[in-house]
C-alpha positions as CSV (number, residue, x, y, z in Angstrom):
1,K,0.1,-0.1,0.2
2,Y,1.4,3.5,-1.1
3,A,4.6,2.0,-2.6
4,E,4.9,4.8,-5.4
5,N,5.2,7.0,-2.1
6,M,8.5,5.0,-0.6
7,Y,10.0,4.8,-4.3
8,Y,8.2,0.8,-4.8
9,F,10.1,-0.8,-1.6
10,S,8.3,-3.4,0.0
11,E,8.1,-2.6,3.8
12,L,10.7,-5.0,4.7
13,A,13.3,-3.2,2.4
14,L,12.2,0.3,4.1
15,T,12.6,-0.9,7.6
16,L,16.6,-2.7,6.7
17,N,18.4,0.7,6.6
18,A,15.8,1.8,9.6
19,P,18.2,3.6,12.6
20,E,18.6,1.4,16.2
21,S,19.9,2.9,18.8
22,G,23.7,1.6,20.6
23,T,25.0,0.3,17.1
24,A,28.8,0.6,16.4
25,P,30.2,3.9,15.0
26,T,30.6,2.5,11.9
27,D,27.3,0.6,11.5
28,S,26.5,1.1,7.7
29,R,23.0,2.3,9.1
30,R,24.9,5.5,10.1
31,R,26.1,7.0,6.8
32,P,25.8,10.3,6.9
33,D,24.9,10.6,2.9
34,Q,22.3,7.6,3.2
35,R,20.4,9.5,6.4
36,L,20.4,13.2,3.6
37,M,18.9,11.4,0.7
38,E,16.3,9.4,2.7
39,N,15.5,12.5,4.3
40,G,15.2,14.0,0.3
41,R,18.1,15.7,0.6
42,W,19.9,14.8,-2.5
43,D,22.4,17.6,-3.5
44,E,23.5,17.5,0.3
45,A,23.7,13.9,0.1
46,N,25.8,13.5,-3.0
47,A,28.2,16.3,-1.4
48,E,28.7,13.7,1.8
49,K,29.1,10.6,-0.3
50,Q,31.8,12.1,-2.2
51,R,33.4,13.5,1.2
52,L,33.2,10.0,2.4
53,E,34.7,8.5,-0.5
54,E,37.8,11.1,-0.6
55,K,37.7,10.0,3.1
56,Q,38.1,6.2,2.1
57,R,40.6,6.3,-0.8
58,L,42.9,9.2,1.9
59,S,42.7,5.7,4.0
60,R,43.8,3.4,1.8
61,K,46.7,5.5,0.6
62,R,48.0,5.9,3.8
63,R,47.9,2.1,4.5
64,E,49.2,0.9,1.4
65,A,52.2,3.6,1.8
66,E,52.8,2.7,5.4
67,A,53.2,-1.1,3.7
68,A,55.3,0.3,1.1
69,R,57.7,2.0,4.0
70,A,57.7,-1.1,5.9
71,S,58.7,-2.9,2.9
72,E,61.5,-0.7,2.6
73,D,62.9,-1.3,5.6
74,G,62.2,-4.8,6.5
75,T,59.8,-4.1,9.3
76,P,56.8,-5.9,10.0
77,C,53.1,-4.0,9.1
78,D,49.9,-5.3,10.1
79,P,47.7,-5.2,7.4
80,Y,43.9,-4.2,7.4
81,K,42.0,-6.5,9.3
82,P,38.6,-6.4,9.8
83,L,37.6,-6.0,13.8
84,W,34.8,-8.4,14.1
85,F,35.3,-10.8,11.3
86,E,38.9,-13.5,10.0
87,R,38.7,-14.9,7.1
88,K,39.1,-18.5,7.1
89,K,38.7,-21.2,4.5
90,D,35.5,-23.0,4.6
91,P,35.7,-26.8,5.2
92,V,33.2,-27.5,2.8
93,T,33.7,-25.4,-0.2
94,Q,37.4,-24.7,0.5
95,E,36.5,-21.0,-0.4
96,L,37.6,-18.1,2.1
97,A,34.5,-16.8,3.7
98,H,34.7,-13.8,6.6
99,V,33.6,-15.6,10.0
100,Y,32.3,-13.9,12.9
101,K,35.0,-14.3,15.4
102,G,33.5,-12.5,18.2
103,G,33.4,-9.2,20.4
104,Y,30.4,-7.3,18.8
105,W,28.0,-8.3,21.3
106,E,30.5,-7.7,24.3
107,S,30.9,-4.4,22.9
108,K,27.5,-3.4,22.1
109,E,26.5,-4.4,25.7
110,K,29.3,-2.4,27.5
111,Q,28.5,0.4,24.5
112,D,32.6,0.2,23.9
113,W,33.3,1.2,20.9
114,S,36.7,2.1,21.1
115,L,38.4,-0.4,18.6
116,C,36.1,1.2,15.8
117,P,37.8,3.4,13.2
118,D,36.4,6.7,12.5
119,I,34.9,5.9,8.9
120,F,32.2,8.8,8.8
């Protein structure tokens, strides 16, 4: 009902991005560009998306530069690692998969997000 007013999304699709209190600061539902778009502020959303993408590019360039310097110096450099997942080989398919390694629900319960990077 009234789908034409909701970009023809189903009720489920509309609620998937609904804000939830207490989530990690890196939760995709906190994307400022997404919120602006959902509020119909398209120009601001596009500008914010560009800002976020540039921030991501700079972060990646810094990691790559650190890795290159470490390689030249022969010093160890920890590659980027997800906080809540680790790559493991699936025992059935033998393909690499991201498997939950724990920690998120404990951080959420304590509201301790100190390990989360500033991605937005």
